[in-house]
MIROBA-621672 format. One record per residue (C-alpha): residue in three letters; chain; x, y, z. Coordinates in nm, 3 decimals, padded with zeros to 5 digits. Each point is the difference from the previous one (the first is absolute). Layout:
# residues N
GUVEX lummi tordo       X       Y       Z
GUVEX   ala     A       X       Y       Z
...
# end
This chain:
# residues 501
GUVEX lummi tordo       X       Y       Z
GUVEX   met     A -05.019 -21.431  11.946
GUVEX   ser     A -00.244 -00.292 -00.015
GUVEX   glu     A  00.131 -00.349 -00.080
GUVEX   tyr     A -00.304 -00.036 -00.227
GUVEX   ile     A  00.009  00.167 -00.340
GUVEX   leu     A -00.374 -00.048 -00.055
GUVEX   glu     A -00.288 -00.052  00.244
GUVEX   leu     A -00.369 -00.048 -00.078
GUVEX   glu     A -00.231  00.054  00.295
GUVEX   asn     A -00.366 -00.107  00.003
GUVEX   ile     A -00.052  00.055 -00.373
GUVEX   thr     A -00.364 -00.019 -00.112
GUVEX   lys     A -00.118  00.066 -00.355
GUVEX   ile     A -00.368  00.015 -00.094
GUVEX   phe     A -00.119  00.019 -00.359
GUVEX   pro     A -00.372  00.051 -00.073
GUVEX   gly     A -00.166 -00.309  00.148
GUVEX   val     A  00.330 -00.183  00.061
GUVEX   lys     A  00.245  00.001  00.291
GUVEX   ala     A  00.320 -00.097 -00.181
GUVEX   leu     A  00.227  00.034  00.306
GUVEX   asp     A -00.099 -00.028  00.364
GUVEX   asp     A  00.245  00.119  00.268
GUVEX   val     A  00.317 -00.136 -00.166
GUVEX   ser     A  00.336  00.065  00.168
GUVEX   phe     A  00.356 -00.107 -00.071
GUVEX   lys     A  00.349  00.150 -00.009
GUVEX   ile     A  00.321 -00.065 -00.187
GUVEX   lys     A  00.357  00.047  00.113
GUVEX   lys     A  00.276  00.160 -00.201
GUVEX   gly     A  00.168 -00.255 -00.225
GUVEX   glu     A -00.280 -00.255  00.040
GUVEX   ile     A -00.200 -00.198 -00.255
GUVEX   his     A -00.357 -00.012  00.126
GUVEX   ala     A -00.242 -00.230 -00.182
GUVEX   leu     A -00.367  00.092 -00.022
GUVEX   val     A -00.213 -00.303 -00.087
GUVEX   gly     A -00.366 -00.087 -00.035
GUVEX   glu     A -00.262 -00.115 -00.249
GUVEX   asn     A -00.110  00.214 -00.293
GUVEX   gly     A -00.232  00.266  00.134
GUVEX   ala     A  00.147 -00.018  00.351
GUVEX   gly     A  00.106  00.366 -00.016
GUVEX   lys     A  00.373 -00.022 -00.079
GUVEX   ser     A -00.006  00.222 -00.308
GUVEX   thr     A -00.224  00.253  00.177
GUVEX   leu     A  00.260  00.019  00.276
GUVEX   ile     A  00.276  00.054 -00.258
GUVEX   asn     A -00.208  00.276 -00.160
GUVEX   ile     A -00.033  00.175  00.336
GUVEX   ile     A  00.374 -00.016  00.070
GUVEX   ser     A  00.077  00.131 -00.350
GUVEX   gly     A -00.253  00.285  00.012
GUVEX   val     A -00.254 -00.131 -00.250
GUVEX   phe     A -00.268 -00.025  00.272
GUVEX   glu     A -00.032  00.179  00.333
GUVEX   pro     A -00.103 -00.211  00.300
GUVEX   thr     A -00.345  00.053  00.147
GUVEX   lys     A  00.157 -00.040  00.344
GUVEX   gly     A  00.348 -00.065  00.138
GUVEX   gln     A  00.342  00.145 -00.074
GUVEX   val     A  00.322 -00.074 -00.184
GUVEX   lys     A  00.337  00.081  00.157
GUVEX   val     A  00.325  00.036 -00.193
GUVEX   asp     A  00.319  00.007  00.209
GUVEX   gly     A -00.214  00.035  00.312
GUVEX   lys     A -00.186  00.307 -00.127
GUVEX   ala     A -00.372 -00.005 -00.086
GUVEX   glu     A -00.043  00.088 -00.368
GUVEX   his     A -00.301  00.097 -00.208
GUVEX   ile     A  00.077 -00.169 -00.332
GUVEX   val     A -00.250  00.177 -00.223
GUVEX   asn     A  00.136 -00.111 -00.338
GUVEX   pro     A  00.273 -00.216 -00.160
GUVEX   gly     A  00.222  00.307 -00.037
GUVEX   arg     A  00.008  00.042  00.378
GUVEX   ala     A  00.083 -00.370  00.041
GUVEX   phe     A  00.290  00.046 -00.242
GUVEX   glu     A  00.125  00.299  00.202
GUVEX   leu     A -00.003 -00.218  00.312
GUVEX   gly     A  00.211 -00.264 -00.174
GUVEX   ile     A -00.278 -00.249 -00.071
GUVEX   gly     A  00.022 -00.174 -00.337
GUVEX   val     A -00.265 -00.238 -00.132
GUVEX   val     A -00.052 -00.257 -00.273
GUVEX   his     A -00.373 -00.065 -00.032
GUVEX   gln     A -00.143 -00.327 -00.128
GUVEX   glu     A -00.143  00.190 -00.299
GUVEX   arg     A  00.262  00.139 -00.236
GUVEX   asn     A  00.042  00.378 -00.013
GUVEX   leu     A  00.228  00.048 -00.298
GUVEX   ile     A -00.058  00.272 -00.258
GUVEX   asp     A -00.031 -00.153 -00.347
GUVEX   thr     A  00.119  00.314 -00.183
GUVEX   phe     A  00.322  00.023  00.207
GUVEX   asn     A  00.313 -00.198 -00.075
GUVEX   ile     A  00.167 -00.222  00.259
GUVEX   ala     A  00.226  00.269  00.148
GUVEX   glu     A -00.286  00.249  00.025
GUVEX   asn     A -00.220 -00.256  00.177
GUVEX   ile     A  00.270 -00.087  00.252
GUVEX   cys     A  00.118  00.355  00.070
GUVEX   phe     A -00.304  00.221 -00.052
GUVEX   met     A -00.034  00.077  00.374
GUVEX   asp     A  00.368  00.087  00.026
GUVEX   val     A  00.102  00.155 -00.332
GUVEX   ser     A  00.363  00.116 -00.025
GUVEX   thr     A  00.057  00.350 -00.138
GUVEX   gly     A  00.315  00.188 -00.087
GUVEX   lys     A  00.088  00.367  00.052
GUVEX   thr     A -00.236  00.096 -00.282
GUVEX   lys     A -00.289 -00.175  00.180
GUVEX   phe     A -00.051 -00.223 -00.302
GUVEX   val     A -00.026 -00.374  00.060
GUVEX   asp     A  00.345 -00.157  00.021
GUVEX   lys     A -00.066 -00.308 -00.211
GUVEX   ala     A  00.343 -00.150  00.060
GUVEX   ala     A -00.046  00.017  00.377
GUVEX   met     A -00.356 -00.133 -00.029
GUVEX   his     A  00.114 -00.292 -00.215
GUVEX   lys     A  00.280 -00.080  00.246
GUVEX   lys     A -00.245  00.001  00.291
GUVEX   ala     A -00.247 -00.218 -00.194
GUVEX   arg     A  00.271 -00.253 -00.090
GUVEX   glu     A  00.112 -00.023  00.363
GUVEX   ala     A -00.359 -00.055  00.117
GUVEX   met     A -00.060 -00.266 -00.265
GUVEX   gln     A  00.324 -00.173  00.085
GUVEX   arg     A -00.122 -00.044  00.357
GUVEX   val     A -00.298 -00.202 -00.125
GUVEX   gly     A  00.188 -00.189 -00.270
GUVEX   leu     A -00.124  00.190 -00.306
GUVEX   glu     A  00.220  00.089 -00.296
GUVEX   leu     A -00.208  00.228 -00.222
GUVEX   asp     A  00.062  00.313 -00.205
GUVEX   pro     A -00.115  00.301  00.210
GUVEX   glu     A -00.135  00.159 -00.320
GUVEX   gln     A -00.218 -00.301 -00.080
GUVEX   gly     A -00.378  00.036  00.018
GUVEX   ile     A -00.196 -00.225  00.235
GUVEX   glu     A -00.289 -00.106 -00.226
GUVEX   glu     A  00.162 -00.323 -00.118
GUVEX   leu     A  00.133 -00.107  00.340
GUVEX   thr     A -00.144 -00.309  00.166
GUVEX   ser     A -00.206  00.027  00.318
GUVEX   gly     A  00.298 -00.133  00.194
GUVEX   lys     A  00.239  00.263 -00.130
GUVEX   lys     A -00.254  00.276  00.062
GUVEX   gln     A -00.037 -00.114  00.360
GUVEX   met     A  00.377 -00.001  00.042
GUVEX   leu     A  00.011  00.359 -00.128
GUVEX   glu     A -00.248  00.098  00.272
GUVEX   ile     A  00.230 -00.152  00.259
GUVEX   ala     A  00.305  00.169 -00.154
GUVEX   arg     A -00.181  00.335  00.020
GUVEX   ala     A -00.078 -00.050  00.369
GUVEX   met     A  00.361 -00.092  00.069
GUVEX   cys     A  00.112  00.314 -00.185
GUVEX   met     A -00.176  00.220  00.260
GUVEX   asp     A  00.247 -00.067  00.285
GUVEX   ser     A -00.291 -00.089  00.228
GUVEX   lys     A  00.029 -00.068  00.375
GUVEX   val     A -00.315 -00.214 -00.017
GUVEX   leu     A -00.085 -00.210 -00.305
GUVEX   leu     A -00.349 -00.147 -00.045
GUVEX   leu     A -00.014 -00.297 -00.237
GUVEX   asp     A -00.348 -00.130 -00.087
GUVEX   glu     A  00.027 -00.340 -00.174
GUVEX   pro     A  00.330  00.095 -00.170
GUVEX   thr     A  00.069 -00.346 -00.145
GUVEX   ala     A -00.352 -00.084 -00.116
GUVEX   ser     A  00.076  00.050 -00.371
GUVEX   ile     A  00.373 -00.060 -00.029
GUVEX   ser     A  00.213 -00.306 -00.071
GUVEX   leu     A  00.175 -00.212  00.261
GUVEX   thr     A  00.336  00.146 -00.102
GUVEX   glu     A -00.132  00.355  00.033
GUVEX   ala     A -00.161 -00.089  00.334
GUVEX   glu     A  00.329 -00.138  00.133
GUVEX   ile     A  00.175  00.324 -00.097
GUVEX   leu     A -00.274  00.203  00.164
GUVEX   leu     A  00.012 -00.196  00.327
GUVEX   lys     A  00.378  00.032  00.006
GUVEX   thr     A -00.037  00.375 -00.053
GUVEX   val     A -00.260  00.027  00.277
GUVEX   lys     A  00.238 -00.174  00.241
GUVEX   gln     A  00.280  00.237 -00.103
GUVEX   leu     A -00.224  00.302  00.060
GUVEX   arg     A -00.068 -00.132  00.349
GUVEX   glu     A  00.375 -00.014  00.064
GUVEX   glu     A  00.020  00.365 -00.112
GUVEX   gly     A -00.259  00.096  00.262
GUVEX   val     A -00.306  00.026 -00.226
GUVEX   ser     A -00.325 -00.119  00.159
GUVEX   ile     A -00.226 -00.206 -00.225
GUVEX   ile     A -00.367 -00.091  00.025
GUVEX   tyr     A -00.045 -00.305 -00.219
GUVEX   ile     A -00.337 -00.132 -00.117
GUVEX   ser     A -00.008 -00.335 -00.178
GUVEX   his     A -00.220 -00.307 -00.031
GUVEX   lys     A  00.316 -00.202 -00.069
GUVEX   leu     A  00.058 -00.124  00.351
GUVEX   glu     A  00.337 -00.152 -00.085
GUVEX   glu     A  00.122  00.355 -00.072
GUVEX   ile     A -00.137  00.121  00.332
GUVEX   phe     A  00.192 -00.264  00.194
GUVEX   glu     A  00.316  00.063 -00.203
GUVEX   ile     A  00.030  00.373  00.062
GUVEX   ala     A -00.235  00.122  00.277
GUVEX   asp     A  00.116  00.091  00.350
GUVEX   ser     A -00.354  00.048  00.132
GUVEX   ile     A -00.354 -00.067 -00.120
GUVEX   thr     A -00.334  00.173  00.052
GUVEX   val     A -00.313 -00.193 -00.103
GUVEX   ile     A -00.310  00.193 -00.112
GUVEX   arg     A -00.337 -00.178 -00.019
GUVEX   asp     A -00.327  00.177 -00.082
GUVEX   gly     A  00.163  00.339  00.056
GUVEX   lys     A  00.132 -00.083  00.349
GUVEX   asn     A  00.325 -00.107  00.160
GUVEX   val     A  00.009 -00.371  00.076
GUVEX   gly     A  00.185 -00.003  00.330
GUVEX   gln     A  00.333  00.179  00.035
GUVEX   thr     A  00.281  00.055 -00.247
GUVEX   leu     A  00.208 -00.318  00.013
GUVEX   pro     A  00.366 -00.078 -00.069
GUVEX   ala     A  00.015 -00.195 -00.327
GUVEX   asp     A  00.202 -00.282  00.156
GUVEX   thr     A -00.284 -00.083  00.244
GUVEX   leu     A -00.240 -00.103 -00.281
GUVEX   asp     A -00.022 -00.274 -00.259
GUVEX   lys     A -00.196  00.001 -00.326
GUVEX   asp     A -00.301 -00.193  00.133
GUVEX   lys     A -00.034  00.222  00.306
GUVEX   leu     A  00.028  00.316 -00.210
GUVEX   ile     A -00.270 -00.120 -00.240
GUVEX   glu     A -00.222 -00.085  00.296
GUVEX   leu     A  00.043  00.355  00.135
GUVEX   met     A -00.080  00.145 -00.343
GUVEX   val     A -00.315 -00.198 -00.078
GUVEX   gly     A -00.117 -00.102  00.348
GUVEX   arg     A  00.043 -00.373 -00.056
GUVEX   arg     A  00.239 -00.259 -00.137
GUVEX   his     A  00.004  00.010 -00.378
GUVEX   val     A  00.121 -00.243 -00.264
GUVEX   ile     A  00.022  00.068 -00.375
GUVEX   glu     A -00.176 -00.295 -00.162
GUVEX   thr     A  00.172 -00.222 -00.254
GUVEX   tyr     A -00.256 -00.123 -00.252
GUVEX   ala     A -00.003 -00.359 -00.123
GUVEX   val     A  00.173 -00.127 -00.312
GUVEX   arg     A -00.252 -00.033 -00.285
GUVEX   asp     A  00.009 -00.197 -00.324
GUVEX   phe     A -00.066  00.197 -00.321
GUVEX   lys     A  00.132 -00.265 -00.239
GUVEX   asp     A -00.332 -00.031 -00.186
GUVEX   ala     A -00.111  00.364  00.034
GUVEX   pro     A -00.031  00.201 -00.323
GUVEX   val     A  00.258  00.269 -00.080
GUVEX   val     A -00.164  00.345  00.010
GUVEX   leu     A  00.305  00.219 -00.071
GUVEX   glu     A  00.312 -00.095 -00.191
GUVEX   ala     A  00.296  00.210 -00.112
GUVEX   glu     A  00.249 -00.131 -00.254
GUVEX   gly     A  00.321  00.200 -00.050
GUVEX   ile     A -00.150  00.335  00.099
GUVEX   ser     A  00.253  00.287 -00.022
GUVEX   ser     A -00.001  00.376 -00.041
GUVEX   lys     A  00.233  00.287 -00.086
GUVEX   lys     A  00.068  00.061  00.370
GUVEX   asn     A  00.032 -00.372  00.080
GUVEX   pro     A  00.136 -00.178 -00.310
GUVEX   ile     A  00.059 -00.337  00.172
GUVEX   pro     A -00.292 -00.232 -00.097
GUVEX   lys     A -00.196 -00.156  00.286
GUVEX   ser     A -00.268 -00.270  00.013
GUVEX   phe     A -00.243 -00.131  00.261
GUVEX   ser     A -00.345 -00.155  00.036
GUVEX   leu     A -00.280  00.047  00.254
GUVEX   lys     A -00.276 -00.254  00.065
GUVEX   lys     A -00.360  00.053  00.106
GUVEX   gly     A -00.029  00.058  00.375
GUVEX   glu     A  00.377 -00.012  00.051
GUVEX   ile     A  00.206  00.242  00.208
GUVEX   leu     A  00.329  00.058 -00.183
GUVEX   gly     A  00.273  00.179  00.194
GUVEX   trp     A  00.249  00.227 -00.175
GUVEX   tyr     A  00.299  00.034  00.230
GUVEX   gly     A  00.291  00.237 -00.037
GUVEX   leu     A  00.160  00.302  00.159
GUVEX   val     A -00.081  00.360 -00.088
GUVEX   gly     A  00.128  00.061 -00.355
GUVEX   ala     A -00.018 -00.368 -00.105
GUVEX   gly     A -00.249  00.084 -00.277
GUVEX   arg     A -00.320 -00.151  00.142
GUVEX   thr     A -00.212  00.317 -00.004
GUVEX   glu     A  00.129  00.102 -00.342
GUVEX   tyr     A -00.096 -00.340 -00.143
GUVEX   ala     A -00.348  00.019  00.151
GUVEX   arg     A -00.052  00.345 -00.153
GUVEX   glu     A  00.091 -00.141 -00.342
GUVEX   ile     A -00.245 -00.289  00.041
GUVEX   ile     A -00.291  00.235  00.076
GUVEX   gly     A  00.074  00.256 -00.272
GUVEX   ile     A  00.136  00.290  00.206
GUVEX   asp     A  00.342 -00.033 -00.166
GUVEX   pro     A  00.021 -00.113 -00.364
GUVEX   val     A  00.111 -00.354 -00.090
GUVEX   arg     A  00.244 -00.033 -00.290
GUVEX   asn     A  00.025 -00.379 -00.043
GUVEX   gly     A -00.168 -00.319  00.118
GUVEX   thr     A -00.349 -00.144  00.029
GUVEX   leu     A -00.256  00.046  00.275
GUVEX   lys     A -00.297 -00.235  00.029
GUVEX   val     A -00.312  00.045  00.212
GUVEX   asn     A -00.206 -00.318  00.038
GUVEX   gly     A  00.199 -00.155 -00.284
GUVEX   gln     A -00.063  00.283 -00.248
GUVEX   pro     A  00.286  00.225 -00.122
GUVEX   val     A -00.064  00.364  00.092
GUVEX   arg     A  00.178  00.332 -00.039
GUVEX   ile     A -00.086  00.220  00.298
GUVEX   ser     A  00.072  00.364 -00.082
GUVEX   ser     A -00.135  00.169  00.313
GUVEX   tyr     A -00.085 -00.080  00.359
GUVEX   glu     A -00.363  00.088 -00.067
GUVEX   glu     A -00.007 -00.275 -00.262
GUVEX   ala     A  00.155 -00.247  00.246
GUVEX   phe     A -00.244  00.107  00.269
GUVEX   arg     A -00.326  00.026 -00.195
GUVEX   lys     A  00.043 -00.252 -00.282
GUVEX   his     A  00.224 -00.272  00.144
GUVEX   lys     A -00.098  00.029  00.369
GUVEX   ile     A  00.361  00.046  00.115
GUVEX   cys     A  00.030  00.222  00.307
GUVEX   tyr     A  00.330  00.156  00.114
GUVEX   ile     A  00.050  00.141  00.350
GUVEX   ser     A  00.308  00.222  00.007
GUVEX   glu     A  00.271 -00.013  00.267
GUVEX   asn     A -00.046  00.378  00.022
GUVEX   arg     A -00.360  00.004  00.118
GUVEX   lys     A  00.009  00.360  00.125
GUVEX   glu     A  00.103  00.148 -00.337
GUVEX   glu     A -00.134 -00.251 -00.253
GUVEX   gly     A -00.281 -00.184  00.177
GUVEX   leu     A -00.205  00.254  00.194
GUVEX   phe     A -00.141  00.351  00.006
GUVEX   leu     A  00.113  00.069  00.355
GUVEX   gln     A -00.201  00.319  00.051
GUVEX   his     A -00.323 -00.173 -00.102
GUVEX   ser     A -00.224 -00.235  00.196
GUVEX   ile     A -00.005 -00.379 -00.010
GUVEX   thr     A -00.324  00.004 -00.199
GUVEX   asp     A  00.144  00.247 -00.254
GUVEX   asn     A  00.307 -00.219 -00.052
GUVEX   ile     A -00.207 -00.313 -00.059
GUVEX   gly     A -00.274  00.179 -00.193
GUVEX   ile     A  00.234  00.132 -00.268
GUVEX   ile     A  00.083 -00.359 -00.100
GUVEX   ala     A -00.359 -00.122  00.034
GUVEX   leu     A -00.152  00.265 -00.230
GUVEX   lys     A -00.157 -00.256 -00.235
GUVEX   met     A -00.171 -00.162  00.298
GUVEX   ile     A -00.132  00.322  00.153
GUVEX   cys     A -00.095  00.208 -00.305
GUVEX   ser     A -00.338 -00.001 -00.171
GUVEX   lys     A -00.032 -00.030 -00.378
GUVEX   ala     A -00.033  00.378 -00.009
GUVEX   gly     A  00.335  00.033  00.177
GUVEX   phe     A -00.124  00.108  00.343
GUVEX   ile     A  00.177 -00.139  00.306
GUVEX   ser     A -00.206 -00.185  00.258
GUVEX   tyr     A  00.170  00.094  00.325
GUVEX   lys     A -00.209 -00.259  00.180
GUVEX   lys     A  00.148 -00.275 -00.221
GUVEX   gln     A  00.348  00.147  00.047
GUVEX   asn     A -00.035  00.005  00.377
GUVEX   asp     A -00.153 -00.350  00.006
GUVEX   ile     A  00.295 -00.140 -00.198
GUVEX   thr     A  00.247  00.178  00.227
GUVEX   glu     A -00.175 -00.128  00.313
GUVEX   lys     A  00.016 -00.354 -00.144
GUVEX   tyr     A  00.378  00.018 -00.043
GUVEX   lys     A  00.050  00.179  00.332
GUVEX   lys     A -00.168 -00.296  00.169
GUVEX   ser     A  00.142 -00.286 -00.209
GUVEX   leu     A  00.359  00.130  00.009
GUVEX   ser     A -00.020  00.118  00.364
GUVEX   ile     A  00.098  00.358 -00.085
GUVEX   lys     A  00.032  00.174  00.336
GUVEX   ala     A -00.147  00.349 -00.028
GUVEX   lys     A -00.266  00.205  00.178
GUVEX   asp     A -00.209 -00.001 -00.319
GUVEX   ile     A  00.040 -00.006 -00.378
GUVEX   phe     A  00.018  00.380 -00.021
GUVEX   val     A  00.327  00.050  00.189
GUVEX   glu     A  00.300  00.137 -00.189
GUVEX   thr     A  00.218 -00.284 -00.126
GUVEX   ala     A  00.316  00.180  00.113
GUVEX   ser     A -00.111 -00.038  00.362
GUVEX   leu     A  00.003 -00.381 -00.016
GUVEX   ser     A  00.287 -00.233  00.084
GUVEX   gly     A  00.213 -00.155 -00.275
GUVEX   gly     A -00.169 -00.336  00.042
GUVEX   asn     A -00.348  00.143 -00.046
GUVEX   gln     A  00.116  00.204 -00.299
GUVEX   gln     A  00.130 -00.321 -00.154
GUVEX   lys     A -00.337 -00.166  00.055
GUVEX   ile     A -00.167  00.288 -00.188
GUVEX   cys     A  00.240 -00.058 -00.291
GUVEX   ile     A -00.103 -00.367 -00.003
GUVEX   ala     A -00.368  00.099  00.015
GUVEX   lys     A  00.049  00.223 -00.305
GUVEX   gly     A  00.151 -00.292 -00.188
GUVEX   leu     A -00.285 -00.230  00.095
GUVEX   cys     A -00.255  00.243 -00.147
GUVEX   val     A  00.061 -00.136 -00.351
GUVEX   asn     A -00.027 -00.366  00.106
GUVEX   pro     A  00.363 -00.075 -00.095
GUVEX   glu     A  00.124 -00.339 -00.108
GUVEX   ile     A  00.363  00.095  00.064
GUVEX   met     A  00.145  00.230  00.267
GUVEX   ile     A  00.361  00.122  00.014
GUVEX   ile     A  00.074  00.141  00.346
GUVEX   asp     A  00.335  00.177  00.040
GUVEX   glu     A  00.148 -00.004  00.354
GUVEX   pro     A -00.342 -00.056  00.165
GUVEX   thr     A  00.116  00.040  00.360
GUVEX   val     A  00.289  00.247 -00.017
GUVEX   gly     A -00.016  00.234  00.300
GUVEX   ile     A -00.287 -00.198  00.156
GUVEX   asp     A -00.004 -00.141  00.355
GUVEX   val     A  00.008 -00.372  00.077
GUVEX   asn     A -00.370 -00.028  00.085
GUVEX   thr     A -00.127  00.177 -00.313
GUVEX   lys     A  00.260 -00.189 -00.204
GUVEX   gly     A -00.169 -00.324  00.103
GUVEX   glu     A -00.339  00.145 -00.100
GUVEX   ile     A  00.132  00.093 -00.347
GUVEX   his     A  00.147 -00.349 -00.044
GUVEX   lys     A -00.331 -00.160  00.099
GUVEX   leu     A -00.180  00.228 -00.246
GUVEX   ile     A  00.233 -00.091 -00.288
GUVEX   tyr     A -00.031 -00.371  00.078
GUVEX   gly     A -00.377  00.037  00.008
GUVEX   leu     A  00.000  00.165 -00.342
GUVEX   ser     A  00.196 -00.292 -00.145
GUVEX   gly     A -00.253 -00.236  00.156
GUVEX   gln     A -00.268  00.179 -00.204
GUVEX   gly     A  00.192 -00.084 -00.319
GUVEX   ile     A  00.183  00.331 -00.038
GUVEX   ser     A  00.362 -00.047 -00.107
GUVEX   val     A  00.241  00.221  00.193
GUVEX   ile     A  00.358  00.113 -00.060
GUVEX   val     A  00.156  00.128  00.322
GUVEX   ile     A  00.315  00.210 -00.050
GUVEX   ser     A  00.201  00.013  00.322
GUVEX   ser     A  00.351  00.047  00.134
GUVEX   asp     A -00.109 -00.179  00.320
GUVEX   met     A  00.095 -00.366 -00.039
GUVEX   gly     A -00.199 -00.100  00.310
GUVEX   glu     A -00.312  00.153 -00.150
GUVEX   leu     A  00.029 -00.203 -00.321
GUVEX   val     A  00.092 -00.324  00.177
GUVEX   gly     A -00.314  00.031  00.211
GUVEX   leu     A -00.232  00.103 -00.282
GUVEX   ala     A  00.114 -00.101 -00.350
GUVEX   asp     A -00.044 -00.330 -00.184
GUVEX   arg     A  00.305  00.059 -00.221
GUVEX   ile     A  00.277  00.260  00.017
GUVEX   val     A  00.172  00.164 -00.298
GUVEX   val     A  00.339  00.153  00.084
GUVEX   phe     A  00.112  00.327 -00.163
GUVEX   lys     A  00.346  00.159 -00.010
GUVEX   asp     A  00.142  00.271 -00.227
GUVEX   asn     A -00.312  00.000 -00.222
GUVEX   glu     A  00.025 -00.375 -00.056
GUVEX   ile     A -00.203 -00.295  00.123
GUVEX   lys     A  00.261 -00.214  00.174
GUVEX   gly     A -00.222 -00.287  00.109
GUVEX   glu     A -00.350 -00.136  00.059
GUVEX   leu     A -00.057 -00.202  00.316
GUVEX   glu     A -00.278 -00.214  00.141
GUVEX   asn     A -00.069  00.124  00.353
GUVEX   ser     A  00.073 -00.258  00.272
GUVEX   lys     A -00.132  00.246  00.265
GUVEX   asp     A  00.322 -00.051  00.198
GUVEX   tyr     A  00.179  00.334  00.040
GUVEX   gly     A  00.350 -00.144  00.039
GUVEX   thr     A -00.033 -00.227 -00.303
GUVEX   met     A -00.150  00.273 -00.220
GUVEX   ser     A  00.257  00.262  00.105
GUVEX   thr     A  00.280 -00.238 -00.100
GUVEX   lys     A -00.164 -00.072 -00.336
GUVEX   val     A -00.065  00.369 -00.070
GUVEX   met     A  00.358  00.097  00.081
GUVEX   gly     A  00.118 -00.283 -00.223
GUVEX   ser     A -00.207  00.142 -00.287
GUVEX   ile     A  00.130  00.352  00.057
GUVEX   leu     A  00.362 -00.114  00.002
GUVEX   leu     A -00.032 -00.196 -00.326
# end
């Protein structure tokens, strides 16, 4: 019996025109947490898809318990004891919570009918392990992104896997949920479960990982290393090929700048607590809070996705009643970029130019209604260059791009209407440190052009480096509004003080 539960030997994966993986090898011991790190587009998710049977390698082999296996589909991976939580959610909207958690292991009685009591018990136990207390019969449509992600993790833990693959498991969950998850991952290690852990949150890597493999441009960077032989700076250098520092942008004075967006006592049926804020021309306003604090819900009310019951909204000093996002987008030049870019921001199976073209129809259509594909492609090429979208060409499928490049396409779509105000929800969630810096530079550049930006983020460091002011949310309330000193320690203390009020 091999001491290694999983071994990857010389894995190469070639897609049409792209070598995603080039001779990658690593192995993981039983009861080990093995971190897989690298920039967006480095090949980590492709590797996970090969292990879990979504893709077959072009060359190389996968061994499970010392035996070479041909993992032709996810079902075969499941049979071999390999569970996976992908970065993209895979819940079924028409199933309730218990059905989503247990659908690959449905309990049946002697009659062969589904044993709902047993299924509910199993679902509750799985949810308890990730800190969820929900009714197993509840539907999933109204759950937050964080709770949906936790259900994915609960489902994987329900499978009694020998190997658990976690691809950015804490990207969309709160700090409390993340702490529970990391504690659970450590407990699984003690039980002998082997875990491959992908995360751009390097503090998590150093907290839980026993060993680390770095992937850069589809290749191993050196050998697999014990986690305790690295520090954060060295790991980043291995990932990006150089020392890297996230820039902190200078404090700016907007005292005399005009107010472009102002909310006075805005509330809704879902969120009855009135909230107020103002945004000035060219300002970057940070909205800080944990998952479930009410930031996204408030933004959706401002832009007309969810109806407002009370309060006044002013755009450039004029009271307005925005009843739809199209009205916000077309009439008032307010652009919203969702935290859930894959489901709400992009057509993943379509090309870059199709995604941008659908927003730019007025710019690319003739008076007779015919589309000029030359204009469409020219506009797309302009944004590909100006936003540094890394892709072979503008005709590649959007799903094939890294999260950072997908986010840049979302920003390009927003820029197509020449917005005056942009609301960007979790702009760098699940994005590597290098691309994160590029997104920050892009947002700062937009504000320099006079565009006012609201950045919604649960990453305090991100807002301290980028925002001019920070609004603090908790339990659907605004708990404080702070001028940004650009000192992380000072701002963290002030934010915690606001939350505890």
